[in-house]
Every structure is written in C-alpha cells, then in structure tokens.
C-alpha positions in Angstrom: 84.3 77.8 121.3 85.7 78.8 117.9 86.4 75.9 115.5 86.6 77.6 112.2 88.3 80.9 111.1 87.7 82.7 107.8 89.7 85.7 106.5 87.7 87.6 103.9 86.5 91.1 102.9 84.0 93.0 100.9 82.9 90.2 98.5 80.4 92.4 96.6 82.6 95.3 95.6 83.1 94.9 91.8 85.7 95.7 89.2 84.3 97.4 86.1 83.8 94.0 84.5 81.8 92.7 87.6 84.6 90.5 88.9 85.7 90.6 92.6 87.6 93.8 93.4 89.0 93.0 96.9 91.1 89.9 96.4 94.3 91.7 96.8 93.2 93.4 100.1 91.9 90.0 101.4 95.3 88.5 100.5 97.0 91.4 102.3 95.1 90.8 105.5 95.6 87.0 105.3 99.3 87.3 104.8 99.6 89.8 107.7 97.8 87.9 110.4 97.2 84.2 109.5 100.5 82.9 110.9 99.9 84.6 114.3 96.3 83.4 114.5 97.2 79.8 113.7 100.1 80.0 116.3 97.9 81.1 119.2 94.6 79.4 118.3 95.9 76.2 116.6 93.3 76.8 113.9 94.5 77.4 110.4 92.5 80.3 108.9 90.9 79.9 105.5 91.0 82.6 102.9 87.5 83.3 101.5 87.1 85.2 98.2 84.4 85.6 95.6 85.1 83.5 92.4 81.7 83.1 90.8 78.8 85.5 90.7 79.4 88.9 89.1 78.1 92.0 90.8 77.5 95.7 89.9 78.2 99.0 91.4 74.5 99.3 92.4 74.8 95.9 94.2 77.7 97.3 96.1 75.9 100.6 96.9 73.0 98.6 98.4 75.2 96.9 100.9 75.1 100.1 103.0 71.3 99.5 103.6 70.6 96.7 106.1 67.1 96.4 104.8 68.1 95.4 101.3 68.8 91.7 100.9 72.3 91.1 99.7 73.1 87.7 101.3 72.1 85.8 98.1 75.1 87.5 96.3 77.4 85.7 98.7 75.4 82.5 99.2 78.0 80.1 97.8 80.9 81.7 99.7 79.1 82.1 103.0 77.2 78.8 103.0 79.5 77.3 105.7 79.3 80.5 107.8 76.2 79.5 109.7 76.9 78.9 113.3 78.4 80.5 116.4 81.6 78.5 116.3 82.8 80.4 113.3 84.9 83.5 113.4 85.0 85.8 110.4 87.8 88.3 110.1 87.2 90.7 107.3 88.7 93.8 105.6 86.1 96.5 105.3 83.1 94.3 105.7 79.9 95.9 104.3 77.3 97.2 106.7 74.7 94.7 105.4 77.1 91.8 105.9 77.9 92.8 109.5 74.2 93.2 110.2 73.5 89.7 108.9 76.4 88.2 111.0 75.0 89.8 114.2 71.5 88.6 113.3 72.7 85.0 112.9 75.0 85.2 116.0 78.2 84.8 114.0 81.4 86.2 115.5 83.3 88.7 113.4 86.1 91.2 113.4 86.0 94.0 110.9 89.3 95.6 110.0 89.5 99.0 108.4 92.3 101.5 107.8 91.7 104.3 110.4 91.1 107.7 108.9 94.0 109.3 110.8 96.8 108.8 108.3 99.6 111.1 109.4 101.2 108.9 112.1 104.4 106.9 111.5 102.2 104.2 110.0 98.7 103.5 108.9 96.5 102.3 111.8 94.3 99.2 111.7 91.0 99.8 113.4 88.7 97.1 114.4 85.0 96.6 115.3 84.0 93.2 116.7 81.0 91.1 117.6 81.1 88.1 120.0 84.7 88.2 121.1 86.4 89.3 124.3 86.9 93.0 125.0 90.1 94.3 123.5 92.7 95.3 126.2 93.3 99.0 126.5 97.1 98.6 126.1 96.5 97.6 122.4 94.5 100.8 121.7 95.9 104.1 120.5 94.7 106.9 122.8 93.1 110.0 121.3 95.8 112.2 122.8 98.4 110.6 120.6 96.6 112.0 117.5 97.0 115.6 118.9 100.7 115.0 119.7 101.5 113.7 116.2 99.5 116.5 114.6 101.5 119.1 116.6 104.8 117.5 115.5 103.6 117.5 111.9 102.3 121.0 112.2 105.7 122.2 113.5 107.6 120.4 110.7 105.3 121.6 108.0 105.6 125.2 109.1 109.4 125.0 108.7 109.4 123.6 105.2 106.1 125.0 103.8 105.6 128.7 103.0 102.0 128.8 101.8 100.6 132.2 100.9 97.1 131.8 102.4 94.7 134.6 103.4 93.4 134.8 106.9 90.0 133.2 107.6 90.3 130.7 104.7 88.0 127.7 104.4 89.3 124.5 102.9 87.0 122.2 100.9 88.4 118.6 100.4 87.5 116.3 97.6 87.2 112.5 97.5 87.4 109.7 95.0 84.2 109.4 92.9 83.3 105.9 94.2 83.8 105.6 97.9 81.6 103.6 100.3 81.3 106.5 102.7 79.5 108.4 99.8 76.7 105.8 99.6 73.3 106.7 101.0 70.7 104.1 102.1 68.6 105.2 99.2 71.2 103.9 96.8 72.7 107.2 95.7 76.4 108.0 95.4 77.0 111.6 96.6 79.5 114.1 95.2 80.2 117.8 96.0 77.7 119.0 93.5 75.0 117.6 95.8 76.0 120.2 98.3 76.1 123.4 96.3 74.0 125.3 98.8 76.3 124.4 101.7 79.4 125.4 99.6 77.9 128.8 98.7 77.2 129.4 102.4 80.8 128.7 103.2 81.8 131.2 100.5 79.6 133.9 102.2 81.0 133.1 105.7 84.7 133.1 104.9 87.0 135.7 103.3 88.6 133.1 101.1 87.8 129.5 100.1 90.3 126.9 98.7 89.4 123.5 97.1 91.9 120.6 97.4 90.8 117.8 95.0 91.6 114.2 95.8 95.0 113.6 94.1 93.7 110.6 92.2 90.4 112.1 91.1 89.4 114.9 88.8 85.8 115.9 88.1 85.5 118.7 85.4 82.0 119.6 86.6 83.1 120.1 90.2 86.1 122.1 89.0 83.9 124.3 86.9 81.6 125.0 89.8 84.5 125.9 92.0 86.0 128.3 89.4 82.5 129.9 88.8 82.3 130.8 92.5 85.8 132.2 92.9 87.0 129.2 94.8 90.7 128.7 94.4 91.9 125.2 93.4 95.1 124.1 95.0 97.4 121.1 94.6 99.4 121.8 97.8 100.1 119.0 100.2 97.1 118.3 102.4 99.1 118.3 105.6 100.8 121.6 104.7 97.3 123.0 104.3 96.0 121.6 107.6 99.1 122.9 109.4 98.5 126.5 108.1 97.1 128.7 110.8 95.2 130.9 108.3 92.9 128.0 107.4 90.1 128.1 110.1 87.6 125.6 108.7 87.8 122.3 106.8 84.7 121.1 104.9 83.8 118.0 102.9 81.4 115.1 102.4 83.0 112.3 104.4 86.7 112.5 103.6 89.2 111.1 106.2 90.8 114.5 106.2 87.7 115.7 108.1 88.7 113.4 111.0 92.3 114.6 110.8 91.4 118.3 110.8 90.0 118.1 114.3 93.5 117.3 115.6 94.9 120.3 113.8 92.4 122.4 115.8 90.2 123.3 112.8 86.5 123.8 112.7 85.1 120.8 110.8 81.9 120.8 108.7 80.6 117.5 107.4 78.2 117.4 104.5 77.5 113.7 105.1 78.8 112.6 108.5 80.0 109.0 109.1 80.6 107.5 112.4 83.5 105.1 113.3 83.4 105.6 117.0 82.8 101.9 117.5 86.1 101.1 115.8 89.2 100.8 118.0 92.5 102.1 116.6 95.1 99.4 117.3 98.8 100.0 117.5 100.2 98.7 114.2 103.1 96.8 115.8 100.8 95.1 118.3 98.2 94.3 115.6 100.9 91.9 114.2 101.8 90.4 117.6 101.0 87.0 119.1 99.9 88.8 122.2 97.1 90.8 120.5 95.6 87.7 118.8 95.9 85.6 121.9 93.8 88.3 123.6 91.2 88.0 120.8 90.9 84.3 121.6 90.6 85.0 125.3 93.9 83.6 126.4 97.6 84.4 127.0 100.7 83.4 125.1 104.3 82.7 125.9 105.3 83.1 122.3 108.2 85.5 122.0 107.7 88.1 119.3 110.2 90.5 118.0 109.3 93.0 115.3 112.2 95.1 114.1 111.4 98.9 114.1 110.4 100.0 110.7 108.6 103.2 109.7 105.6 102.8 107.4 105.6 99.0 107.8 101.9 98.5 107.1 101.8 101.5 104.8 104.5 100.0 102.6 102.9 96.6 102.6 99.5 98.0 101.5 101.3 100.6 99.2 98.8 103.3 100.3 100.4 106.6 101.0 97.5 109.2 100.7 98.9 112.6 101.7 102.2 111.1 102.6 102.9 110.3 98.9 103.0 114.0 98.1 104.5 115.3 101.3 107.6 117.4 100.9 108.8 116.4 104.3 107.9 112.9 105.1 108.7 111.1 101.8 111.2 113.4 100.2 113.3 113.5 103.4 113.2 109.7 103.6 114.3 109.5 99.9 117.0 112.1 100.4 118.3 110.3 103.5 118.5 107.0 101.5 120.2 108.7 98.6 122.7 110.4 100.8 123.6 107.1 102.5 124.0 105.5 99.0 126.1 108.4 97.8 128.3 108.2 100.9 128.8 104.5 100.4 129.5 104.9 96.7 131.8 107.8 97.2 133.8 105.9 99.8 134.3 102.9 97.6 135.1 105.1 94.5 137.8 106.9 96.6 139.3 103.6 97.6 139.5 102.5 93.9 141.1 105.8 92.9 143.7 105.6 95.6 144.5 102.0 94.6 144.9 103.1 90.9 147.1 106.1 91.9 149.4 103.8 93.9 149.6 101.3 91.1 150.4 104.0 88.6 153.1 105.5 90.8 154.6 102.1 91.4 154.8 101.6 87.6 156.7 104.9 87.2 159.3 104.6 89.9 161.8 101.9 91.0 161.4 102.9 94.6 158.2 102.1 96.4 156.1 105.1 97.3 156.9 104.9 101.0 160.6 105.5 100.2 159.7 108.7 98.3 157.8 109.9 101.3 160.7 109.1 103.6 163.1 111.2 101.5 165.4 108.4 100.4 167.1 108.3 97.0 165.0 107.1 94.1 165.4 106.7 90.4 162.8 106.9 87.6 162.1 103.6 86.0 163.5 103.3 82.4 161.5 101.3 80.0 
C-alpha cells in the first residue's frame, strides 16, 4: 500500500558552486506527471529537492559506486523515505541511490531519456522496483527503432550529399562531464584514455572521421585527432549515420552508439553501459491516466485526450541533440511555419491593397467602379 509519493532526481549532482544542479529537471518531471498521479492514486506527490548541503563533482562521480557511502549527503532530504509505503519517482537517479532504495525495500521508478533520440519525440524510459509489471502496450518495441531509422535514412539521403570515402569509421564525442563516463574508481573518462583503441581503428579502416559533441570542444582531443590524420567534421550526426560509406561507429558511451545499431552500423564501445533494464515508454502514454493507473495496480475510467503534437516532450525539456542541427527535421519545420505565416500575411496584405485601390478609384470617379466594369457612362470627378 502506497501512502506517500515523492518526485525527485539526482540530488548530488552539483553546479560549479556546489549548489543543486537538477532542480529544473525535477520540476520538469513533477509538472509533467503529478496531476495524472494524483488523479489516479488520490495521493498528491511531493516535490523533493536539495536545498542545503553543497556537493562536489567528486561526490557526484562516487554515486556510480554502490560501495561508496553517499546517503549522508541526502540525509535531510531522504529522512522520511524509510519504509515500504513510500514511492519515489526520480529523474536520472544515481546508481548508489537506487541500490540503497532496494536495500531498504523502498519502491522507486527511475525515469531517464532513452538514448534513441531520432523518433518524433524523446522517449521516457523507466526502471522500477517494487511496482507491478508494466503492460506491454505501453512499451515501444525494438522494431520501431529500425523503421524510424530507415525513414530518417531515406530522408537524409535525399537532402544530404556528404562526400565520404568507402569504409569510413566514425568516432563520436561527448560532453566532458557525463555520468556514463564515470568509473567505479572515481575517474571521469575521455577519448584520450582510449588512444590505443583509436589508433587500431585508424589501422583497420581506410578513413576515420571524428564528430565532436556540438556543445563540447576539447583542444587536446582535437590535436590528437589531427596528428593522426583523423578528419574532424561538423556534419549532422544523422546525415553521418545515414551514409552508407560509414561502416563503423565508435565512442566511449555516447547515445549515438545505441542509435548506430539501428542504422546497421558496426558499433565499438570503449566503455559500454547497459540500459537493458529500462523500458522505453510511448511518450503520449507516459502522460496518460491509463499508464499511471497501471503503475498503481488498477484501472481508470478517466478520459484522456492528448492533442497530437510533434516533439511534445522534446520541446518541454528543450533538448534537441542532433535534431537541433538537422537540415531536415528542424529546418523543414521552421520553413513550413514561415510559409504558413507568409501565406497568411500575403493574403491579408492583398486584401488591404484591394481595399485601398477601390477607395482610390471611388475618389477619382463619380460612378462606382461596378458601373465602369458594366460599360455605362461615367464622368471624372471634378474637385
């Protein structure tokens, strides 16, 4: 029996000054689902954020090691989360936190953004403990990722004419601080930790291209790539994945490595991460009463109508990744909106011009304009 619901997130991740970094993401999740949860459970969720203790990057890195005690950093916030009647719904909960919840028998749902980012919207993926099994009709099947990849591949091949040599390997970069780069020993990995692997890739392939993360530049990484005749590109990542001459995609733990599989690329992970225990949920159903009623082991008669809207969650989170730079997905949307606006403006301007012409003609002639058209006598107006 659940009597208390908290919506929270990664309370240890810091800003540069040590303050809580994830308040906006916790608010995002709370605003998205709290109404539906209260409607079906009759329990008003509480928003839980960190407001006191400051943390460091090293504190955050240690949360990926279940053997390092981190609970004390959240002692004040989690003091009431101590029994099985509590449900915690979190955005990107740390590995250590989930381990402690399971150890204490505390139910939780961890929500992440699924690494497949090229669908019509971002996909919430969930891992849970102590709640009923998620019904299959809420889950996106793996085949859908292949279908959408083929659609994107076809579209990109029509609009993108990349000059890429046959048997090219693509190396993808990441942001400098990303939880998937943390080791249990407390190290933050980067591409320079995998020089040997990269040089082997250069020996194996006729050509190698490096696509840096659009929001991250590392001069040392760039220098290493240039020294080893690796081409640096700023081309759209989906145009690259769609290109038939790129045979292999390599990287540390980037979400692009998940996506590359569905574009039929050979994938080489330098530091594999596993999210097989996270279920990708249809974005529209994630916001439905039916989904959250299933979470609480019941059914609902609540009617739910969500108007179709592309990129609904993507817009709400303002996270576009490769879509932001896509020459097809975003620019076509913008062009369509501009065209509609121009049509609307043009139509109204034309009406104004016609009205002004009619008014001017009426001021010049005695006879209304329709008499001129009919061929009847008319006289110029004398001032």
